[in-house]
C-alpha positions as CSV (number, residue, x, y, z in Angstrom):
1,M,26.5,-11.2,15.1
2,K,26.8,-7.6,14.2
3,K,30.3,-6.9,12.8
4,C,32.4,-4.0,11.9
5,I,35.6,-4.5,10.0
6,I,38.5,-2.2,10.8
7,F,41.2,-1.8,8.2
8,L,44.8,-1.7,9.1
9,I,46.7,0.0,6.4
10,L,46.7,3.5,4.8
11,G,43.5,3.3,3.0
12,I,40.0,1.7,3.2
13,F,39.6,-1.9,2.2
14,L,36.5,-4.1,2.1
15,S,35.8,-2.6,5.5
16,G,34.0,0.0,7.5
17,C,35.6,1.5,10.4
18,A,39.1,3.0,10.5
19,T,42.8,2.4,10.1
20,V,44.4,0.2,12.8
21,G,47.8,-1.1,11.7
22,P,50.0,-1.7,8.7
23,K,49.6,-5.2,7.5
24,F,46.3,-6.8,8.3
25,Y,42.5,-6.2,8.8
26,M,40.2,-7.2,11.6
27,A,36.5,-8.0,11.7
28,I,35.2,-6.9,15.1
29,S,31.8,-7.4,16.8
30,M,30.4,-6.1,20.1
31,I,29.5,-9.1,22.3
32,E,28.5,-7.2,25.4
33,P,26.3,-5.5,26.8
34,R,23.7,-8.1,25.9
35,E,20.6,-6.6,27.7
36,I,20.0,-4.5,24.6
37,Y,21.5,-6.0,21.5
38,P,24.0,-3.6,19.9
39,A,22.7,-2.1,16.7
40,Y,24.8,-1.8,13.6
41,D,25.0,1.7,12.2
42,Q,25.2,1.9,8.4
43,N,27.8,4.7,8.6
44,G,30.4,2.2,9.7
45,Y,30.1,2.3,13.5
46,I,29.4,-0.2,16.2
47,R,26.6,1.2,18.2
48,F,24.9,0.6,21.6
49,E,21.8,2.2,23.0
50,D,19.7,2.1,26.1
51,D,17.3,4.5,27.9
52,N,20.1,6.8,29.0
53,I,22.8,6.9,26.2
54,R,23.5,6.1,22.6
55,I,27.2,5.5,21.8
56,E,29.0,4.7,18.5
57,F,32.5,3.4,18.4
58,V,35.0,3.7,15.5
59,F,38.5,2.2,15.6
60,S,41.7,3.6,14.3
61,E,45.3,2.2,14.5
62,R,46.2,4.0,17.8
63,E,42.9,5.1,19.4
64,I,39.2,4.4,19.7
65,G,36.8,7.2,18.7
66,F,33.3,7.5,20.0
67,N,30.2,9.6,19.7
68,L,28.3,9.6,23.0
69,E,24.7,11.0,23.2
70,N,23.0,11.8,26.5
71,K,19.4,10.8,25.9
72,S,18.3,11.7,29.5
73,N,17.0,14.9,30.9
74,E,19.8,15.1,33.4
75,P,23.6,15.8,32.9
76,V,25.8,12.8,32.2
77,K,29.5,12.8,33.2
78,I,32.2,10.6,31.9
79,L,34.4,9.7,34.9
80,W,37.7,9.3,33.1
81,D,39.7,8.2,36.2
82,N,37.3,5.3,36.7
83,S,37.3,4.2,33.1
84,A,39.7,1.8,31.4
85,Y,40.8,0.0,28.3
86,I,41.1,-3.8,28.6
87,D,43.6,-5.3,26.1
88,V,43.6,-8.7,24.5
89,F,45.7,-10.0,27.4
90,N,42.9,-9.0,29.8
91,T,45.1,-6.2,31.2
92,S,43.4,-3.0,32.3
93,H,44.9,0.3,31.3
94,R,44.3,3.8,32.4
95,I,43.0,5.9,29.5
96,M,43.3,9.5,28.3
97,H,41.1,11.4,25.9
98,K,41.0,14.4,23.6
99,G,42.4,17.6,25.0
100,V,44.7,15.9,27.6
101,R,48.3,16.7,26.9
102,Y,50.7,13.7,26.8
103,I,52.8,15.2,29.7
104,E,49.6,15.2,31.8
105,R,48.5,11.7,31.0
106,D,49.1,10.4,34.6
107,R,47.4,13.3,36.3
108,V,43.8,13.4,37.5
109,Q,41.4,13.9,34.6
110,P,38.3,16.0,35.4
111,P,35.0,14.5,34.3
112,T,33.5,15.5,30.9
113,S,29.9,16.7,31.3
114,I,27.3,16.1,28.6
115,A,24.2,18.3,28.8
116,P,20.8,16.7,28.5
117,N,19.8,15.6,24.9
118,T,23.2,16.6,23.5
119,S,26.3,14.6,22.4
120,I,30.0,14.8,22.3
121,V,32.7,13.3,20.0
122,D,35.9,12.1,21.8
123,M,38.5,9.4,21.8
124,I,40.0,6.8,24.1
125,L,43.8,6.2,24.2
126,P,45.5,3.8,26.6
127,V,48.0,5.9,28.7
128,D,50.5,3.0,28.5
129,N,50.6,3.4,24.8
130,V,52.0,6.9,25.0
131,I,55.8,6.6,25.0
132,S,58.5,9.4,25.3
133,V,61.1,9.2,22.5
134,Y,64.7,10.0,22.5
135,G,65.4,13.7,21.7
136,G,62.0,14.8,23.1
137,G,58.4,14.3,22.0
138,W,56.0,11.5,22.3
139,E,55.0,8.5,20.3
140,T,51.7,6.5,20.4
141,A,51.9,2.7,20.0
142,L,49.5,0.6,17.9
143,L,46.5,-0.8,19.7
144,F,47.1,-4.1,17.8
145,P,50.8,-4.4,17.0
146,T,51.8,-6.3,13.9
147,L,53.4,-9.6,14.7
148,G,55.2,-10.2,11.5
149,E,53.9,-12.7,9.1
150,E,50.2,-12.6,8.2
151,E,49.6,-16.1,9.5
152,K,51.0,-15.1,13.0
153,N,48.6,-12.1,13.2
154,E,45.6,-14.4,12.3
155,Q,46.6,-17.1,14.7
156,F,47.2,-14.7,17.6
157,Y,44.4,-12.2,17.3
158,K,41.5,-14.2,15.9
159,G,39.1,-15.0,18.7
160,K,40.7,-12.6,21.2
161,Q,38.6,-10.1,23.1
162,F,39.2,-6.6,24.3
163,G,37.0,-4.1,26.1
164,I,36.2,-0.6,27.3
165,L,35.0,0.2,30.8
166,M,33.2,3.5,30.7
167,A,32.1,4.9,34.1
168,L,29.2,7.3,33.7
169,D,27.6,9.5,36.4
170,I,23.9,9.6,35.4
171,N,21.9,11.9,37.7
172,N,24.4,11.3,40.5
173,N,24.3,7.5,40.1
174,V,27.4,5.9,38.7
175,K,26.8,3.2,36.1
176,N,29.8,1.2,34.8
177,Y,29.3,0.3,31.1
178,L,31.6,-2.6,30.1
179,F,31.7,-2.9,26.3
180,K,33.3,-6.1,25.2
181,F,34.5,-6.7,21.6
182,N,35.5,-9.9,19.9
183,I,38.0,-10.2,17.0
184,D,36.0,-12.5,14.7
185,D,38.5,-12.6,11.9
186,V,41.9,-11.4,10.8
187,L,42.3,-10.9,7.1
188,A,45.3,-10.3,5.0
189,P,45.5,-7.3,2.7
190,R,44.9,-9.5,-0.3
191,Y,41.2,-9.4,0.5
192,S,41.0,-5.7,0.0
193,S,41.0,-6.2,-3.7
194,P,41.8,-9.0,-6.1
195,T,45.6,-9.8,-6.1
196,K,45.9,-10.9,-9.7
197,E,44.6,-9.6,-13.0
198,G,41.5,-11.4,-14.3
199,D,39.7,-11.6,-10.9
200,V,36.2,-10.2,-11.0
201,Y,35.5,-7.5,-8.5
202,L,32.7,-4.9,-7.8
203,G,34.9,-2.0,-6.8
204,I,33.3,-1.2,-3.4
205,M,34.4,-0.7,0.1
206,S,32.3,-3.0,2.3
207,H,32.1,-5.2,5.3
208,A,30.1,-8.0,6.7
209,V,27.2,-7.5,9.0
210,H,25.0,-10.3,10.5
211,D,22.7,-10.6,7.4
212,G,24.6,-9.2,4.5
213,I,27.4,-7.1,3.1
214,M,27.2,-3.4,3.9
215,V,28.4,-1.0,1.2
216,M,30.5,1.8,2.7
217,H,31.8,3.4,-0.5
218,V,31.6,2.9,-4.3
219,F,34.8,3.5,-6.2
220,P,34.6,5.4,-9.5
221,D,35.2,3.7,-12.8
222,T,34.2,0.3,-11.6
223,S,31.3,-2.1,-12.3
224,A,29.5,-1.0,-9.2
225,S,29.8,2.7,-10.1
226,K,27.8,2.0,-13.3
227,T,24.8,0.8,-11.3
228,N,22.5,2.2,-8.7
229,L,24.6,0.6,-5.9
230,K,25.2,3.2,-3.2
231,K,26.7,3.7,0.2
232,G,24.4,2.3,2.9
233,D,23.0,-0.4,0.7
234,K,23.2,-3.9,2.1
235,I,24.0,-6.7,-0.4
236,L,21.9,-9.8,0.5
237,E,22.5,-12.1,-2.6
238,I,24.8,-12.4,-5.6
239,N,23.3,-14.4,-8.4
240,G,20.9,-16.2,-6.0
241,K,23.6,-17.0,-3.5
242,T,23.2,-15.6,0.0
243,V,26.2,-13.5,1.1
244,N,26.6,-12.8,4.9
245,S,30.4,-12.9,5.3
246,M,33.4,-11.8,3.3
247,K,34.1,-15.4,2.4
248,T,30.6,-16.0,0.9
249,F,30.9,-12.6,-0.8
250,R,34.2,-13.6,-2.4
251,D,33.1,-17.1,-3.3
252,A,30.0,-15.7,-5.1
253,L,32.2,-13.5,-7.2
254,K,34.7,-16.2,-8.0
255,V,32.3,-18.2,-10.3
256,I,31.4,-15.1,-12.4
257,K,33.3,-14.5,-15.6
258,A,34.4,-11.2,-17.1
259,G,31.7,-9.6,-19.1
260,E,28.9,-11.7,-17.6
261,K,25.8,-10.0,-16.4
262,F,24.7,-11.0,-12.9
263,D,22.1,-9.8,-10.4
264,I,22.7,-8.4,-6.9
265,V,19.8,-8.3,-4.4
266,V,20.3,-5.3,-2.0
267,L,18.4,-3.8,0.8
268,K,18.0,-0.1,-0.1
269,N,16.1,2.2,2.3
270,N,14.5,-1.0,3.8
271,Q,13.3,-2.2,0.4
272,R,14.6,-5.1,-1.5
273,E,15.9,-4.2,-4.9
274,I,17.6,-6.2,-7.7
275,I,20.6,-4.5,-9.4
276,S,22.1,-5.9,-12.6
277,V,25.9,-5.7,-12.9
278,V,28.2,-6.4,-15.8
279,A,31.3,-8.2,-14.3
280,E,34.6,-6.4,-14.8
281,V,38.0,-7.7,-13.9
282,Y,40.8,-6.3,-11.8
283,K,43.6,-4.6,-13.7
284,K,46.8,-3.5,-12.1
C-alpha cells in the first residue's frame, strides 16, 4: 500500500505531505481508483495517473492541494459544482477552490479549463468548513479536528476513509473520478523525534511507503547529514533489518547504541547503495 504521512503540527515530522492539525499525525494511502494503481511520488505527494490526467494530492490542515495535468490533446474542465469532498462520516460536501471568495462560496462556480498538455495547481476546501466569525471575517475549520487526548484521535480516525469526487469534462464527456483515501495510522507527536535524551535518531524527515522509508529532508548537524543520505532516497534496511513502516524503522534504531557504526541500505536513483552511519543520540 502506497502511503503518505501528513503531519499535524507547525513543522515537519517523520512525514511527507503537509500540516493538518495541532496534536497528531496521520499516515494516509489512496485506496481507489484501482484500475491503475496509484503511484507514489518521491516529492511527498499521492499521485494517480491514467491516459487522460495525472494528479498529485498534498494535504494541509484545512485544505487539500493538488496539481492536475491534462495529458490529452483536448481541453479538460473541472466541473466544480459537480465535485465534492466526502468526509470520514461519509457525508458529501460542496467544495470551493482557489480564487473563490468566501462570501461567494455558495454561488455557482464556473469550470476551470486546462489546455492540452498543461497543468494547474489548485486546492479543495469544503464549503461547510468556512465559518463567519463574530465581528466580521471568516474562519476555516480543520479537515480533521483534534478530539482531545492522543488515544481518542487514534481510536477514532484510524481506519476511517474520506474521499474526493472530481468531475472532469474531457472532450465533452464527463468522467467522475472518485479518489478514496484510508487513514492507515494515527501517530502521536512523540514519533516525530525521540522524546528522551539518549535515544538514537537519524535526523531525517521521512515517511513509510509500501517497500521502505522515503527520505523527505535531512536535517543539518545530525548523523544523517554526515553521510550521503539525501532527499528522495528510500531506506530499505537498517543493519540487515527490513524497514517498511514507521514501527519497523523505530524498532531497528532502538537496538543501536550511541557511537555504534551501522549500515543503511537505500535505493538511490534506482540503485541499491550501502551507507554507513555513526549513531548519534537525541539531545534536548
